[in-house]
NUZADO-606523 format. One record per residue (C-alpha): residue number from 0; residue in three letters; x, y, z. Coordinates in steps of 0.2 Angstrom, whole numbers, plus 2048, in hexadecimal, padded with zeros to 3 digits. Example, Ala and Ser with C-alpha at 12.3 -4.5 7.8 and 13.67 -1.06 7.14 Angstrom:
NUZADO-606523
@seq=0; type=ALA; u=83E; v=7EA; w=827
@seq=1; type=SER; u=844; v=7FB; w=824
end
This chain:
NUZADO-606523
@seq=0; type=MET; u=800; v=800; w=800
@seq=1; type=LYS; u=806; v=811; w=7FB
@seq=2; type=ALA; u=80C; v=81D; w=809
@seq=3; type=GLU; u=7FF; v=82B; w=804
@seq=4; type=LEU; u=7ED; v=827; w=802
@seq=5; type=SER; u=7DE; v=832; w=7FC
@seq=6; type=ALA; u=7D0; v=835; w=807
@seq=7; type=ALA; u=7C5; v=82A; w=7FC
@seq=8; type=GLU; u=7D1; v=81C; w=7FD
@seq=9; type=ALA; u=7D1; v=81D; w=810
@seq=10; type=ARG; u=7BE; v=81D; w=811
@seq=11; type=ARG; u=7BE; v=80D; w=806
@seq=12; type=ILE; u=7CA; v=805; w=812
@seq=13; type=GLY; u=7C1; v=80A; w=821
@seq=14; type=LEU; u=7B0; v=804; w=81A
@seq=15; type=THR; u=7B7; v=7F4; w=814
@seq=16; type=ALA; u=7BF; v=7F0; w=825
@seq=17; type=GLN; u=7AE; v=7F4; w=82D
@seq=18; type=GLY; u=7A5; v=7E7; w=822
@seq=19; type=PHE; u=79D; v=7F3; w=816
@seq=20; type=ASN; u=7A5; v=7ED; w=806
@seq=21; type=ALA; u=797; v=7E8; w=7F9
@seq=22; type=LEU; u=788; v=7E8; w=805
@seq=23; type=SER; u=77B; v=7DC; w=7FF
@seq=24; type=ARG; u=772; v=7D8; w=80F
@seq=25; type=SER; u=768; v=7CB; w=807
@seq=26; type=GLY; u=764; v=7B9; w=80C
@seq=27; type=PRO; u=763; v=7B1; w=81D
@seq=28; type=VAL; u=76F; v=7B7; w=82A
@seq=29; type=THR; u=777; v=7A8; w=834
@seq=30; type=VAL; u=77F; v=7A8; w=845
@seq=31; type=ALA; u=790; v=7A5; w=83D
@seq=32; type=ALA; u=78D; v=7B6; w=834
@seq=33; type=LEU; u=789; v=7BF; w=844
@seq=34; type=ARG; u=798; v=7B7; w=84D
@seq=35; type=LYS; u=7A4; v=7BC; w=83E
@seq=36; type=THR; u=79D; v=7CE; w=83D
@seq=37; type=ILE; u=7A0; v=7D1; w=850
@seq=38; type=GLY; u=7B1; v=7C9; w=84F
@seq=39; type=GLN; u=7B5; v=7D5; w=840
@seq=40; type=LEU; u=7AF; v=7E4; w=84A
@seq=41; type=GLY; u=7B7; v=7DF; w=85A
@seq=42; type=LEU; u=7A8; v=7E4; w=865
@seq=43; type=LEU; u=796; v=7EA; w=865
@seq=44; type=GLN; u=792; v=7FA; w=86F
@seq=45; type=ILE; u=783; v=7F8; w=87B
@seq=46; type=ASP; u=778; v=807; w=87F
@seq=47; type=SER; u=767; v=808; w=889
@seq=48; type=VAL; u=75E; v=813; w=87D
@seq=49; type=ASN; u=750; v=809; w=874
@seq=50; type=VAL; u=747; v=816; w=86A
@seq=51; type=LEU; u=74B; v=80C; w=85A
@seq=52; type=ALA; u=755; v=7FC; w=85F
@seq=53; type=ARG; u=762; v=7F8; w=86C
@seq=54; type=ALA; u=773; v=7FE; w=866
@seq=55; type=HIS; u=77C; v=7ED; w=865
@seq=56; type=TYR; u=76F; v=7E6; w=859
@seq=57; type=MET; u=771; v=7F4; w=84C
@seq=58; type=PRO; u=783; v=7F1; w=845
@seq=59; type=LEU; u=77F; v=7DF; w=840
@seq=60; type=PHE; u=76F; v=7E5; w=837
@seq=61; type=SER; u=779; v=7F3; w=82E
@seq=62; type=ARG; u=785; v=7E6; w=827
@seq=63; type=LEU; u=77B; v=7D6; w=825
@seq=64; type=GLY; u=769; v=7DC; w=823
@seq=65; type=VAL; u=759; v=7D4; w=82B
@seq=66; type=TYR; u=75E; v=7C7; w=839
@seq=67; type=ASP; u=755; v=7C0; w=848
@seq=68; type=ARG; u=75B; v=7CA; w=857
@seq=69; type=ALA; u=758; v=7BB; w=862
@seq=70; type=MET; u=766; v=7B3; w=85A
@seq=71; type=LEU; u=772; v=7C0; w=860
@seq=72; type=ASP; u=76A; v=7BF; w=872
@seq=73; type=ALA; u=76D; v=7AC; w=871
@seq=74; type=LEU; u=77F; v=7AE; w=86A
@seq=75; type=THR; u=785; v=7BA; w=878
@seq=76; type=ILE; u=780; v=7AE; w=886
@seq=77; type=ALA; u=783; v=79D; w=87E
@seq=78; type=ARG; u=78F; v=791; w=887
@seq=79; type=PRO; u=79D; v=790; w=885
@seq=80; type=ARG; u=79D; v=7A3; w=885
@seq=81; type=ARG; u=7A4; v=7AB; w=875
@seq=82; type=PHE; u=7A0; v=7BD; w=87B
@seq=83; type=PHE; u=79F; v=7C6; w=88B
@seq=84; type=GLU; u=799; v=7D8; w=891
@seq=85; type=TYR; u=7A6; v=7E4; w=897
@seq=86; type=TRP; u=7AC; v=7F6; w=894
@seq=87; type=GLY; u=7B4; v=7F6; w=883
@seq=88; type=HIS; u=7AF; v=805; w=879
@seq=89; type=GLU; u=7A2; v=809; w=886
@seq=90; type=ALA; u=797; v=7FB; w=88D
@seq=91; type=SER; u=79A; v=7EE; w=87F
@seq=92; type=ILE; u=798; v=7DC; w=87A
@seq=93; type=LEU; u=7A9; v=7D5; w=876
@seq=94; type=PRO; u=7B1; v=7C5; w=870
@seq=95; type=VAL; u=7B6; v=7BB; w=880
@seq=96; type=GLU; u=7C8; v=7BA; w=87B
@seq=97; type=LEU; u=7CA; v=7CD; w=87F
@seq=98; type=GLN; u=7C7; v=7CA; w=891
@seq=99; type=PRO; u=7D9; v=7C8; w=896
@seq=100; type=LEU; u=7DD; v=7D7; w=88C
@seq=101; type=LEU; u=7D1; v=7E2; w=896
@seq=102; type=ARG; u=7D7; v=7DC; w=8A7
@seq=103; type=TRP; u=7E2; v=7EC; w=8A9
@seq=104; type=ARG; u=7D1; v=7F5; w=8A9
@seq=105; type=MET; u=7CA; v=7EA; w=8B6
@seq=106; type=GLU; u=7D9; v=7EC; w=8C1
@seq=107; type=ASN; u=7D8; v=7FF; w=8C0
@seq=108; type=ALA; u=7C6; v=7FE; w=8C4
@seq=109; type=TYR; u=7CA; v=7F3; w=8D3
@seq=110; type=GLN; u=7D5; v=801; w=8D9
@seq=111; type=GLY; u=7C8; v=80E; w=8D6
@seq=112; type=LYS; u=7D1; v=815; w=8C6
@seq=113; type=GLY; u=7C8; v=818; w=8B6
@seq=114; type=VAL; u=7B7; v=816; w=8BD
@seq=115; type=TRP; u=7A9; v=823; w=8C0
@seq=116; type=GLY; u=7AB; v=82C; w=8D0
@seq=117; type=GLN; u=79C; v=825; w=8D9
@seq=118; type=LEU; u=7A3; v=814; w=8D6
@seq=119; type=ALA; u=7B5; v=817; w=8DC
@seq=120; type=VAL; u=7B0; v=817; w=8EF
@seq=121; type=TYR; u=7AD; v=804; w=8EE
@seq=122; type=ALA; u=7BF; v=802; w=8EA
@seq=123; type=GLY; u=7C3; v=80B; w=8FB
@seq=124; type=ALA; u=7B8; v=811; w=909
@seq=125; type=LYS; u=7A9; v=806; w=904
@seq=126; type=LYS; u=7B2; v=7F6; w=8FF
@seq=127; type=GLU; u=7AA; v=7EC; w=90C
@seq=128; type=LYS; u=799; v=7EF; w=905
@seq=129; type=ALA; u=79F; v=7E9; w=8F4
@seq=130; type=ALA; u=7A7; v=7DA; w=8FC
@seq=131; type=ALA; u=796; v=7D6; w=904
@seq=132; type=VAL; u=78D; v=7D7; w=8F3
@seq=133; type=LEU; u=79A; v=7CC; w=8EB
@seq=134; type=SER; u=799; v=7BF; w=8F9
@seq=135; type=ARG; u=786; v=7BE; w=8F6
@seq=136; type=ILE; u=789; v=7BB; w=8E4
@seq=137; type=ARG; u=796; v=7AE; w=8E8
@seq=138; type=THR; u=78A; v=7A4; w=8F4
@seq=139; type=GLY; u=779; v=7A9; w=8ED
@seq=140; type=GLY; u=77C; v=7A9; w=8DA
@seq=141; type=PRO; u=778; v=7B6; w=8CC
@seq=142; type=VAL; u=770; v=7C7; w=8D1
@seq=143; type=ALA; u=76A; v=7D7; w=8C8
@seq=144; type=ALA; u=769; v=7E8; w=8D1
@seq=145; type=SER; u=756; v=7E6; w=8D3
@seq=146; type=ASP; u=759; v=7D6; w=8DD
@seq=147; type=LEU; u=762; v=7E0; w=8EA
@seq=148; type=ALA; u=759; v=7EB; w=8F6
@seq=149; type=GLY; u=75D; v=7FD; w=8F8
@seq=150; type=PRO; u=755; v=80E; w=8F3
@seq=151; type=LYS; u=75B; v=818; w=8E4
@seq=152; type=ALA; u=765; v=827; w=8E7
@seq=153; type=GLY; u=759; v=832; w=8DE
@seq=154; type=LYS; u=74E; v=833; w=8CE
@seq=155; type=GLY; u=753; v=831; w=8BC
@seq=156; type=MET; u=75C; v=823; w=8B2
@seq=157; type=TRP; u=76D; v=826; w=8BA
@seq=158; type=ALA; u=767; v=827; w=8CC
@seq=159; type=TRP; u=76D; v=816; w=8D1
@seq=160; type=SER; u=76A; v=80D; w=8E1
@seq=161; type=GLU; u=77A; v=808; w=8EB
@seq=162; type=SER; u=778; v=7F6; w=8E6
@seq=163; type=LYS; u=779; v=7FB; w=8D4
@seq=164; type=HIS; u=788; v=806; w=8D7
@seq=165; type=ILE; u=791; v=7F7; w=8E0
@seq=166; type=LEU; u=78C; v=7EB; w=8D2
@seq=167; type=GLU; u=793; v=7F7; w=8C5
@seq=168; type=TRP; u=7A3; v=7F9; w=8CE
@seq=169; type=LEU; u=7A5; v=7E6; w=8D0
@seq=170; type=PHE; u=7A1; v=7E3; w=8BE
@seq=171; type=TRP; u=7AE; v=7F1; w=8B9
@seq=172; type=ALA; u=7BB; v=7E9; w=8C4
@seq=173; type=GLY; u=7B8; v=7D8; w=8BD
@seq=174; type=GLN; u=7B2; v=7D1; w=8CD
@seq=175; type=ILE; u=7A2; v=7CC; w=8C5
@seq=176; type=ALA; u=79C; v=7C9; w=8B3
@seq=177; type=ALA; u=78C; v=7CB; w=8AA
@seq=178; type=THR; u=783; v=7BB; w=8A7
@seq=179; type=HIS; u=774; v=7C2; w=89C
@seq=180; type=ARG; u=768; v=7D0; w=89C
@seq=181; type=ARG; u=756; v=7CF; w=8A1
@seq=182; type=ASN; u=747; v=7D5; w=896
@seq=183; type=ASN; u=748; v=7E6; w=89D
@seq=184; type=PHE; u=75B; v=7E7; w=898
@seq=185; type=GLU; u=761; v=7E5; w=8AA
@seq=186; type=ARG; u=772; v=7DC; w=8AC
@seq=187; type=VAL; u=773; v=7CD; w=8B6
@seq=188; type=TYR; u=784; v=7C9; w=8BF
@seq=189; type=ASP; u=78D; v=7BA; w=8C5
@seq=190; type=LEU; u=79F; v=7B5; w=8C9
@seq=191; type=PRO; u=7AA; v=7B5; w=8BA
@seq=192; type=GLU; u=7AF; v=7A3; w=8BC
@seq=193; type=ARG; u=79C; v=79E; w=8BA
@seq=194; type=VAL; u=79A; v=7A9; w=8AA
@seq=195; type=LEU; u=7AB; v=7A9; w=8A0
@seq=196; type=PRO; u=7B4; v=79A; w=899
@seq=197; type=LYS; u=7C2; v=792; w=8A5
@seq=198; type=ALA; u=7CE; v=793; w=896
@seq=199; type=ILE; u=7CC; v=7A6; w=895
@seq=200; type=LEU; u=7CD; v=7A9; w=8A8
@seq=201; type=GLY; u=7DC; v=79E; w=8A9
@seq=202; type=GLN; u=7E6; v=7A8; w=89C
@seq=203; type=VAL; u=7F5; v=7B1; w=8A3
@seq=204; type=THR; u=7F1; v=7C4; w=8A5
@seq=205; type=PRO; u=7FC; v=7CD; w=898
@seq=206; type=HIS; u=806; v=7DC; w=89C
@seq=207; type=GLU; u=7FC; v=7EC; w=89B
@seq=208; type=THR; u=805; v=7F3; w=88C
@seq=209; type=ASP; u=804; v=7E2; w=883
@seq=210; type=ALA; u=7F1; v=7E2; w=886
@seq=211; type=LYS; u=7EF; v=7F3; w=87F
@seq=212; type=ARG; u=7FA; v=7F0; w=870
@seq=213; type=GLN; u=7EF; v=7E1; w=86C
@seq=214; type=LEU; u=7DF; v=7EB; w=86E
@seq=215; type=LEU; u=7E6; v=7F9; w=863
@seq=216; type=SER; u=7EA; v=7EC; w=856
@seq=217; type=ARG; u=7D8; v=7E5; w=857
@seq=218; type=ALA; u=7D2; v=7F7; w=855
@seq=219; type=ALA; u=7DD; v=7FA; w=846
@seq=220; type=LYS; u=7D7; v=7EA; w=83E
@seq=221; type=ALA; u=7C5; v=7F0; w=840
@seq=222; type=LEU; u=7C8; v=801; w=83A
@seq=223; type=GLY; u=7D4; v=7FD; w=82B
@seq=224; type=ILE; u=7DC; v=80E; w=82C
@seq=225; type=ALA; u=7DC; v=81A; w=83B
@seq=226; type=THR; u=7E4; v=828; w=845
@seq=227; type=ALA; u=7EC; v=824; w=856
@seq=228; type=ASP; u=7DC; v=82C; w=85D
@seq=229; type=ASP; u=7D1; v=821; w=853
@seq=230; type=LEU; u=7DA; v=812; w=859
@seq=231; type=ARG; u=7DA; v=816; w=86B
@seq=232; type=ASP; u=7C8; v=81B; w=86B
@seq=233; type=TYR; u=7C2; v=80A; w=865
@seq=234; type=TYR; u=7C5; v=802; w=876
@seq=235; type=ARG; u=7C7; v=812; w=880
@seq=236; type=ILE; u=7D9; v=810; w=883
@seq=237; type=PRO; u=7E0; v=820; w=88C
@seq=238; type=ALA; u=7E9; v=82B; w=87F
@seq=239; type=ALA; u=7F9; v=82B; w=88A
@seq=240; type=ASP; u=7FA; v=818; w=88A
@seq=241; type=ALA; u=7F7; v=816; w=877
@seq=242; type=ARG; u=808; v=81E; w=870
@seq=243; type=LEU; u=814; v=810; w=875
@seq=244; type=PRO; u=809; v=802; w=86F
@seq=245; type=ILE; u=805; v=80A; w=85E
@seq=246; type=GLU; u=818; v=80D; w=85C
@seq=247; type=GLN; u=81B; v=7FA; w=860
@seq=248; type=LEU; u=80D; v=7F6; w=853
@seq=249; type=VAL; u=816; v=800; w=846
@seq=250; type=GLU; u=827; v=7F8; w=84A
@seq=251; type=GLU; u=820; v=7E6; w=848
@seq=252; type=GLY; u=817; v=7EB; w=838
@seq=253; type=THR; u=805; v=7E9; w=83E
@seq=254; type=LEU; u=803; v=7FC; w=83A
@seq=255; type=SER; u=80A; v=807; w=82C
@seq=256; type=PRO; u=80B; v=81A; w=82E
@seq=257; type=VAL; u=802; v=822; w=81F
@seq=258; type=HIS; u=7FC; v=833; w=81A
@seq=259; type=VAL; u=7EA; v=835; w=815
@seq=260; type=GLN; u=7E6; v=845; w=80B
@seq=261; type=GLY; u=7DC; v=851; w=815
@seq=262; type=TRP; u=7E0; v=848; w=826
@seq=263; type=PRO; u=7EA; v=854; w=831
@seq=264; type=GLN; u=7EF; v=845; w=83C
@seq=265; type=GLN; u=7FB; v=837; w=839
@seq=266; type=ALA; u=7F1; v=828; w=832
@seq=267; type=TYR; u=7F6; v=815; w=835
@seq=268; type=LEU; u=7F1; v=807; w=829
@seq=269; type=TYR; u=7EE; v=7F6; w=82F
@seq=270; type=LYS; u=7F9; v=7E8; w=827
@seq=271; type=ASP; u=7EA; v=7DF; w=81F
@seq=272; type=ALA; u=7DF; v=7ED; w=81B
@seq=273; type=ARG; u=7D9; v=7EE; w=809
@seq=274; type=ALA; u=7CE; v=7FA; w=7FF
@seq=275; type=GLY; u=7BE; v=7F1; w=7FA
@seq=276; type=ARG; u=7BA; v=7F2; w=7E7
@seq=277; type=SER; u=7A7; v=7F5; w=7EA
@seq=278; type=LEU; u=79F; v=800; w=7F7
@seq=279; type=GLN; u=78E; v=7FE; w=7EF
@seq=280; type=GLY; u=77F; v=7FD; w=7FA
@seq=281; type=ALA; u=774; v=806; w=807
@seq=282; type=THR; u=772; v=805; w=81A
@seq=283; type=LEU; u=76E; v=80F; w=829
@seq=284; type=LEU; u=77A; v=811; w=837
@seq=285; type=SER; u=777; v=811; w=84A
@seq=286; type=PRO; u=77F; v=820; w=853
@seq=287; type=PHE; u=789; v=812; w=85D
@seq=288; type=ASP; u=78F; v=80A; w=84D
@seq=289; type=PRO; u=7A2; v=808; w=84E
@seq=290; type=LEU; u=7A4; v=80F; w=83C
@seq=291; type=ILE; u=79E; v=820; w=843
@seq=292; type=TRP; u=79E; v=820; w=856
@seq=293; type=HIS; u=7AF; v=82A; w=856
@seq=294; type=ARG; u=7A8; v=83A; w=84F
@seq=295; type=PRO; u=7B8; v=842; w=84A
@seq=296; type=ARG; u=7BC; v=833; w=83F
@seq=297; type=THR; u=7AB; v=834; w=837
@seq=298; type=GLU; u=7AE; v=846; w=832
@seq=299; type=ARG; u=7BF; v=841; w=82B
@seq=300; type=LEU; u=7B9; v=832; w=821
@seq=301; type=PHE; u=7A8; v=839; w=81B
@seq=302; type=GLY; u=7A8; v=84B; w=81D
@seq=303; type=PHE; u=799; v=849; w=828
@seq=304; type=HIS; u=796; v=852; w=838
@seq=305; type=TYR; u=78C; v=847; w=844
@seq=306; type=ARG; u=787; v=849; w=856
@seq=307; type=LEU; u=77A; v=83F; w=860
@seq=308; type=GLU; u=76D; v=84B; w=866
@seq=309; type=ILE; u=764; v=841; w=873
@seq=310; type=TYR; u=76A; v=84C; w=882
@seq=311; type=THR; u=768; v=85C; w=878
@seq=312; type=PRO; u=758; v=865; w=87D
@seq=313; type=ALA; u=74B; v=862; w=870
@seq=314; type=HIS; u=74A; v=874; w=86A
@seq=315; type=LYS; u=75D; v=874; w=867
@seq=316; type=ARG; u=75E; v=864; w=85D
@seq=317; type=GLU; u=764; v=867; w=84B
@seq=318; type=TYR; u=75F; v=856; w=844
@seq=319; type=GLY; u=755; v=84C; w=851
@seq=320; type=TYR; u=755; v=841; w=860
@seq=321; type=TYR; u=75B; v=831; w=859
@seq=322; type=VAL; u=763; v=834; w=848
@seq=323; type=LEU; u=76B; v=826; w=83D
@seq=324; type=PRO; u=777; v=82B; w=82F
@seq=325; type=PHE; u=773; v=823; w=81E
@seq=326; type=LEU; u=781; v=81A; w=815
@seq=327; type=LEU; u=77F; v=819; w=802
@seq=328; type=ASP; u=78C; v=812; w=7F7
@seq=329; type=GLY; u=79A; v=816; w=803
@seq=330; type=VAL; u=794; v=828; w=807
@seq=331; type=LEU; u=78A; v=82F; w=815
@seq=332; type=VAL; u=77C; v=838; w=80C
@seq=333; type=ALA; u=76E; v=83B; w=818
@seq=334; type=ARG; u=768; v=839; w=82A
@seq=335; type=ALA; u=757; v=833; w=831
@seq=336; type=ASP; u=750; v=836; w=842
@seq=337; type=LEU; u=747; v=826; w=845
@seq=338; type=LYS; u=73B; v=81F; w=852
@seq=339; type=ALA; u=734; v=80D; w=853
@seq=340; type=GLU; u=722; v=811; w=859
@seq=341; type=ARG; u=71D; v=7FF; w=85E
@seq=342; type=ASN; u=70B; v=803; w=863
@seq=343; type=SER; u=707; v=808; w=851
@seq=344; type=ASN; u=713; v=7FB; w=84A
@seq=345; type=THR; u=71B; v=809; w=840
@seq=346; type=LEU; u=72D; v=80F; w=83D
@seq=347; type=LEU; u=72C; v=822; w=83E
@seq=348; type=VAL; u=737; v=82D; w=834
@seq=349; type=LEU; u=736; v=83D; w=83E
@seq=350; type=ARG; u=742; v=847; w=834
@seq=351; type=LEU; u=74E; v=845; w=825
@seq=352; type=HIS; u=75D; v=84F; w=820
@seq=353; type=PHE; u=767; v=84D; w=810
@seq=354; type=GLU; u=779; v=852; w=80C
@seq=355; type=PRO; u=77D; v=85C; w=7FD
@seq=356; type=LYS; u=786; v=84E; w=7F6
@seq=357; type=ALA; u=776; v=842; w=7F6
@seq=358; type=PRO; u=773; v=83B; w=7E5
@seq=359; type=PRO; u=761; v=83C; w=7DD
@seq=360; type=HIS; u=75D; v=82A; w=7E2
@seq=361; type=ALA; u=762; v=82C; w=7F4
@seq=362; type=MET; u=750; v=82E; w=7FA
@seq=363; type=GLU; u=74A; v=81E; w=7F2
@seq=364; type=SER; u=759; v=814; w=7F9
@seq=365; type=LEU; u=755; v=81B; w=80A
@seq=366; type=LEU; u=743; v=816; w=809
@seq=367; type=ASN; u=748; v=804; w=804
@seq=368; type=GLU; u=754; v=804; w=813
@seq=369; type=LEU; u=746; v=80B; w=81F
@seq=370; type=LYS; u=73A; v=7FD; w=819
@seq=371; type=LEU; u=748; v=7F0; w=81C
@seq=372; type=MET; u=74B; v=7F7; w=82E
@seq=373; type=ALA; u=738; v=7F7; w=831
@seq=374; type=LEU; u=738; v=7E4; w=82C
@seq=375; type=TRP; u=746; v=7E0; w=837
@seq=376; type=LEU; u=73E; v=7E9; w=846
@seq=377; type=GLY; u=72D; v=7E0; w=842
@seq=378; type=LEU; u=724; v=7F0; w=83E
@seq=379; type=ALA; u=717; v=7F0; w=830
@seq=380; type=ARG; u=71A; v=801; w=829
@seq=381; type=VAL; u=725; v=811; w=827
@seq=382; type=THR; u=71E; v=822; w=829
@seq=383; type=ILE; u=728; v=831; w=823
@seq=384; type=VAL; u=722; v=840; w=82D
@seq=385; type=SER; u=72E; v=84C; w=825
@seq=386; type=HIS; u=734; v=84C; w=813
@seq=387; type=GLY; u=745; v=852; w=818
@seq=388; type=VAL; u=751; v=861; w=815
@seq=389; type=GLY; u=75F; v=863; w=809
@seq=390; type=HIS; u=759; v=85D; w=7F8
@seq=391; type=GLN; u=74B; v=863; w=7EE
@seq=392; type=ALA; u=748; v=853; w=7E6
@seq=393; type=TYR; u=742; v=84A; w=7F6
@seq=394; type=THR; u=732; v=854; w=7F9
@seq=395; type=GLY; u=722; v=84A; w=7F7
@seq=396; type=TRP; u=729; v=83A; w=800
@seq=397; type=THR; u=71F; v=83D; w=811
@seq=398; type=GLY; u=712; v=830; w=815
@seq=399; type=THR; u=710; v=81E; w=81A
@seq=400; type=TYR; u=718; v=80F; w=811
@seq=401; type=GLU; u=713; v=7FD; w=814
@seq=402; type=VAL; u=722; v=7F2; w=817
@seq=403; type=LEU; u=71B; v=7E3; w=80E
end
């Protein structure tokens, strides 16, 4: 590979590494395909927002098409465990072989480092309380926060009870592991030895620098081409800790420094990265998709400024509450504010916005993708409330469209 790449070449490499080369998304999706795609991405981010679909389901739909979400649920808890929950990018589903590479994060948490302030006290002053909960799990078996008595600290989704705080610290510190989630998306915890394979737990803990180097290598494989900031963000490795492992990856030939036209930062090309020949196809992307979750990279790759506006007051939102970018033939050409209105069996398109570079057929392609998403979510119709902004040709598309 040459030492200087165009922005278009870099985008093709990044899309290919992320599984967007020649999107067909037709035919039945197998468990093997799910497993392979998660392995290619290296993780699936979890998020509690459910206005459309849980975040970890979406990247697989975006790459593979319609699949049974129950297959993913079963895959993530099947024995022997191939996947586990932990802090990867954020809360994540990860291949189980990454557990030894994340023990440095667990050890830091055990010492009260790198965790939220309200959890750090259980590494110190309130450690006996955490030990009591751990003892209960050891003798009584799996628990969720709702199984343990105790009032919440206040109102709101982040006003946790002390029991919840303790369980979260124990989980972060690797003292307990998630067995599964209940129907209300609540985690259930047990001892790691009762959840994770013995072969994984028995592995020697790698040196912290070695572990971070391996995580950065996995990030490089998943991204294809990336800056140092892109690489460290993938598994949330502190910036100060990424410099030496990246230098080592360059020395061993896993990464090659390259210049990408228009990128102000140094770029690194993964050794096996390639630029796919075809980027034809259309798909909607979750805000938590690894292709776009690092917003500076999204701007560099696509010239597409994107921010999640969930926590922005409604009157200040530019594009909407839960907005999904639309990828068409390798370019982000539109964004749709979506909501699954399950009572009316409808996928609502609250607002559409199109980029100046959107081609004339973008609206028709987007409507087909919306119908496919509705089908996947088990919804009967798509209703477009707003015809969109940014392209005169897209007026007249408001209305309701039956999926079948």
